[in-house]
N, C-alpha and C positions, 0 to 999 in steps of 0.2 A: 504495499499499500502504500501511495506519498500523496502529499500533502501537495496540491496546485492554487495557487493564488492568481486570478485577474483583476484588475484594475487600473484605474484612471482618477485625477485628480484635477485641483486648480492648477497646480504646476507642470500638469503632465499632458493634458489636454485643455483645448480651446471652449468658452460654454456651448460655442454651436455641436460640438461630439457630444460634454457632459450633457446637454440637455437630452442627446438621444437614448442615453444610459439611466437616466433618470425612474427610478421607479416608484410608482405609489404603492398601498399597501397590496389592494388588489391583483396587481400585476407581478408585485413579488412572488405572490400566494400562486399564480400561475406559472411562472417560471420555474417556481421550485417543486412542482408538481409534475412540471413539464422533465426534470432533472432527474426526479425520483424515479420514471419508469427506464432509466438506463442503467441498468444488471453491473457496469462496471464503477457505478458511485454508489460509496457506501456513504458519506455524510456532503451535507452542503449548507451553507449561510449566504446569504445575499445582505450586503450592507450597504443602502444608499441613502446618501442624505445631498444636500443643495451643494458643496463643493468634491463630493466623493463617492464614487461605488466600486464594489471589491465582492469578486463573488472568490469564496474559499472551497473545495470539492476533496476529498478524499476519495483517490480512485487506486484501486485494485490494478490496472494496468496503466501505467502512465500514457506509453505513446497511443492505445485507444484513446486517453481522456484527450486527445491535441483533438480530435474530431468534436468530442463534445464540446471545445471550449469552441473552437469554428463554429460549429450550429448555433452556439451562444451568441457570439460575437456577431454573425451576418443576420440572425433575428434580430436583434436587437437596432443594429444599422438599417435595415431595410424588412420590417416585419414579413413584407408579400415576397420574400424567397426564402425557399426550402431547398435544405442540402438534403438528398434521399442517398 
């Protein structure tokens, strides 16, 4: 198992990008439920404030986790895109 962290904040991303990764409580619940369906994922925490967003995941196979991370990023930049 390995801990993987994805994140951005006011020092690493302009406001236009941070706005795309802003999560309301309802959206956080939806994202975590979707992530929970991944067999490779043991645990996940999503932290979203006005200045930062961080996703912490404990993964069985970190290499396979990269795909999970890519899907998460694509879905948050443009929710109409899907990776199959």
